[in-house]
N, C-alpha and C positions, 0 to 999 in steps of 0.2 A: 569459272573456277580456275585457280592457278594450276599450271602444268604439273607441279610436284604433287598436288593433291589429286590429280587425275590418274596417277599411276595405279595399276592393278594392285589390289590389297595384298596379294601374295608376293609382290615384288620385294626382293631383298633390300632394295634401296628405301623402302617405305619405313618410316618410323611411326609405329602405331601410337606411341605415347604422345609424340609431338602433334600428330594429326588430331587425336582426340582432344588435346588441349585447345587447338585452334578452334574446333567446332563448339566446344563448351564456352569459351571465353568471349567470343565475338558477340554473344548476346548480352554481355554485361554492359551496363551504361557507362559512357565515357565520362571520366572525371574532368572538372573544369581545369584543375591543375594536375599535370602529369608528374609522377614521381619517377625519376631516372637514376639508376645505379650504374656506374661505369667501372668495370674491372680492368685494371692495368697490371703490369709487372712490378714496377718499382717507381720511386718518386724522383729519380735523379734526372740530370740534364738530358733532354731529348725532345723531339717534336711532339710525340704523344703526350708526354708529361706537360709540356708548355700549353698544348691545346686544352688538356684537362684543367689546368689551373685557370685558364681564361674562362672556361665554362663554370668552374666553381665560383669564381669571383662575379660572374654575371648572373648565375641562377642559384648558386648554392650558399653554403655557410660563410663563404668568404666575400660575398658581394657587398659593396658599399651601399649604405641605406639609400643614397640618392639615386641609385640605379636598380633598385629592387624590381623584379619582374614576376608576374603571376603565372606565366605560361608553364614553367617547369620548376620542379624542386630537384636539384641535381646534387648527387653525392658521389664521391670517389672512393673506391676500395682498391688497395694495392697489396700484392702478395708480400712486398717488403718495403719498409720505410727506410730510405737511404739516409746517410748522415746529413745533418742539417746544412753543412757547408755545400753539398752538391744537390740538395733537394730543390726541385722546381715547383712541385705541387704539394699542398698540404692535404693528406688523405683524411677522410672521415673514419675509415677503418683500415688497419694495416696488419699484415702478418709479419713473421720474422725473417722469412727467406723465400725467394722466388722458387726454390726447389724443395720447399718443405711441404709434405702432405698436410701437416697441421695448419699451415697458412691457407692452403686451399680449402680445408674444412671450415676455417673461420669465415672465409668469404662466402662459402655456400650456406653456412648458418645465417649469415646476414641476409642473403637472398630469401631464405625461408622465413625469417623473422619479418623483414620489411615488406616482402611481396610487392616489389616495385611494378609500375605499369610497364616500364621499359628497362631492359638490361642491355647494356652495350659492352662488348668485349673487344679489347685491343691487344694484339700480340698473342703468340701461339699458346702460351701457358694459360692465359686468361680465356682464350677461345675454347680450349679443351674443357673448361668448366661449364660452358654454355649448355650442353645437353643435360648435364646433371642438375644445373640450376633450373632448367625448364621443367624437369620432373618434380623438383622440390616446390616450385611455385607455378602451378599451371596457368594462373591468370597473367603471368608476365610474358611480354613479347620480347623476343631475343633478336638483337642485331649484331652482326660482326662488322667491325670497322677495320678495313684493310688499309695499311699505311705505306706500302711499298709495291712497286710493280713486279717484283721478283722475290722468290723465297731466299732466306738467308742460309738455310741448312735443311737436312732431310726431315727432321722432326717438324719443323715449321711447315714444310710441304704436306706431310702426312696429316697433320691436325687440320689444316685448312681444307685439304682435299676431302676429308670426311665431313667436316662441319659446315662448310659453305652451302652445300645443297640442302641442309637441314635447318638453317636459320630462317627466321621469319622475314628478315630483310638483310641486305648487304649494303654497307656504306663504303665508299671509296674516297680516298683523300684527293683523287685527281682522275680525270678522264683516262689518262694513260694507265693508271692502276687498274681501272675496270677493263679496258680493252686488252691490256697485255696479260693480266693474270686472272681476274675474276670471271670474265666472259668465257674464257676457255675452260675453266674448272666447271662451271655450270653446264656448259655444252656437253662436256664429257660425261657428266652425271645424268644428263637428260632431264634436267629440272629447270623450271623458271622461278626465280626468286625476285621479289621486288628489289629495286636498286635505286640508290640516291648517291650523287656525288656531294659530299660535304667537305669543302676545302677548309682545313683547320687554320687557326691563327693563334698566336700568342698575344699576350697583352702588349700594349704600345711600348716601344723602346724609345723613351724620350731623351734625345741627345741634348747636351748642354748648349750646343751651338750648331749652326748649319755647317755642312761639309765645305772645306776649303782646300785648294790644291797646295802641294808643298812649296815652300819658298825656294828660291834659287840655291842650289847646293844642298838642300835638305833631303834626307832619305825619304823615299816614297814608302809610307807605312801601310802594309797590308794586314788585314785581320780576318780570321775565320773563327766562328764558334759553332760547336756541335760535337758529336761523338767522333773520336779519332778511329773511324772505321775504314776498311779497305776501299769500299765503294766511293768514299769521299775523295780519293786520289790526292791526298795532301802531299804526296811525293811530287806531283806535278806543280802544286803551289810552290814548293821549294825550288823546283826547276825554274819556275817563273821568276823567283827572286834572283836566281843566278843570271837569267837573261836580262832582267832589268838592271842588274849591276853593270852590264855591258852597254846598255842603251841610255840609262838615266844618269846624269852627272853625279847625283848624290847617292846612287845605289838604291837599295830597297831593303826593308826589314819585314819580317812576317811574325805575327803573334797568333798562336793557335790556342784557343780557349776551349776546354771541355774534357770529359772523361775519356780514359783510354778504352778502346774497344779492340785491343790487340795490335795496335799499330805504333804506339809511342816509341818503343825501342827501335823499330824499323825506321821510323822517321828521324830519330836522333842519329842513327847510323848513316842515313841518306844525306842529312845535312852535313855531317862530318866529311863524307866522301866528296861532297861538292865544295868543301872549304867554307861552309856557311854557318858554322857553329855559333858564331857571335852575331849572326843575322837572323836566326830563327829562335824564337822564345816560346816556351810552353807554360800555360797557366791552368790551374784546375778550374772547374766550373765556378761561376760567380753568380751572385744575386743580380736582379735586374738593374739595380743602381750601379753596381760595379761594371756590369757589361756595358751599360750606357756610357760610362766614363771612358772605357777602353775604345768603344766604337767611335766616340766623338773625337778621340785623339788620332784615329786612323784616317788615311786618305781614301782607302778603298777596301771593300769586302771582296774576298775571293773564295769561290767554290767551284772546283773543276771536276765534279763527280762523274762517274761512269753511268750511274743510274740514280734516279730520285722518284719519289711520288710527288708530294706537294712541295718539298724542300723548304721546311719551316724557317731555317736560319736565313736563307737567301731572301725569302719574302719579308722577314723582319727587317733586313738591311735595306731592301727597296722601300718599304713603308716608312723607314726612318729618314729617307732621302740620302742614302749613301750611294756613292759610285760603286757599282758591283761588276765583277768579272766572273762570268758564269758559263758553264756548259749548258746549252738549251736541251735539257733532258727532263722527262716527267712533265709536270705542270708548268715548269719554266719555259718550255717550248711554246706553250699556248698563251701565256699571259705576260711575257716580257718581249720587248722589241729592241733588237740589236741597234745600237747607235742612238736610241731614244731614251729608254729606261735603264739600259745597262750595256755592257760590252759582252758579246758572245764569244766564247772560245771554241774554235772549230778544229782544234788539234795541232795547230802550228803555234808554238810558244813564241817564236821570234815575231810573228805577225801580231799576236795578242799583246806582247810587250810594246811593240811599236805603236799600236793604237792607244794603249794606255798612256805612254809617254807623251804622245801628241795631245791627248785629252788634258792631262794635268798641266801642259804648257799653255793651254788656252783657258784662262779663268772664266770667260763668258760661256764657252761650251761646257765646261765643268759644272758651273752653276745651273745651266739649263738642264743638263741631264739629271742632276740631283733633284731639281724642282719637278721635272716630269716623272721621275721615279716615285717621289712622295705622292704626287697627285694620282698616280695609277693604282695605288693600293686600294683593295676592297675591304669593306667593313661589314659584310653580310654573313659572317660566320654564325653568330648567334641565331639569326633568323633562319638560315639554312638548317641548322641543327634542330631548331624547334619544329620546323615544317616536316623534317624527316621523322621525328618522334611522333608527331601527330598522325602522319601517314601510316606509320607502323601500327598504331593502335586502332586505326579506323579501317585498315585494309580488310576487305571481305573476300571470302572464297567465292 
């Protein structure tokens, strides 16, 4: 019997409703095809959303007929459908706003109506709906998918602190997310919850051509795509442009693609102070085709984050065979190799710029790193997700 079900029945940490549901439902026969409902915040540009669209196209309503799979029937429910121009995933159900109680009720009604075998909740507002969804659909098994190794604010912390010990399973996007955040939360609660690492992935980013270094005197073009959030340290990417301007004959340009998460004006001001207004360009989120075009015209992807879980954008760039300059944080520390699949940044921008300039000056080394990066990419996301869902419904006390 799992540790959290061994608690004394009078313990304040025990959830009678959830425990009764577990004992009732595990006697039910397992379906050949599992129904999975994934609750998320919104549909705009981000790693959670990109992973959801990958799963939707693999298992759900958006899958190509040639790659239909019988293991799962996967659907996405979002509290808010973002504008088409910035949407990454097409939701099957969507509310009007991430902060609307009516949107939350709509998603909960869908849980009660569909009674999925598995409910996945990502991000704190969706996670907060998990206990209510469990009461509305006692047959449903609930998993929380954690996507970052640290909390973003107090409400994020409070919701996960209460919900993680009460879920039927916890999924982490990286080993670092589990060891840094999840493991400690469960230890403090005194509960043992089944856990799986499910490293997400977006759909393939098909570049128009293989990466090539800049021609003599040509600017070294850097690109980043993702949310303009503080943890991404795009100010350091701008500083890298300044340092490359001193070391590379053609200087460097930086294109930042993605939605603002509170940093756009900060970054504009930073670029202006560094005299790089004409060297740093911002673009809103793009569809996959537009993103592939911009990535193909760049010489390197850059992401100098302070903290990451899986780091979706960086993994997309690596899988596409791009030269990438990365801080080895989160899953990047485990599945990238400095000097082989990418260049690691260890805090010294002068040294990082020097290594990048040397790399682009050596076409053979440049091509070798691009090829090694592409070959290092993993394609086991769908399998890992399927196995986690199967384990979730077959887990016994």
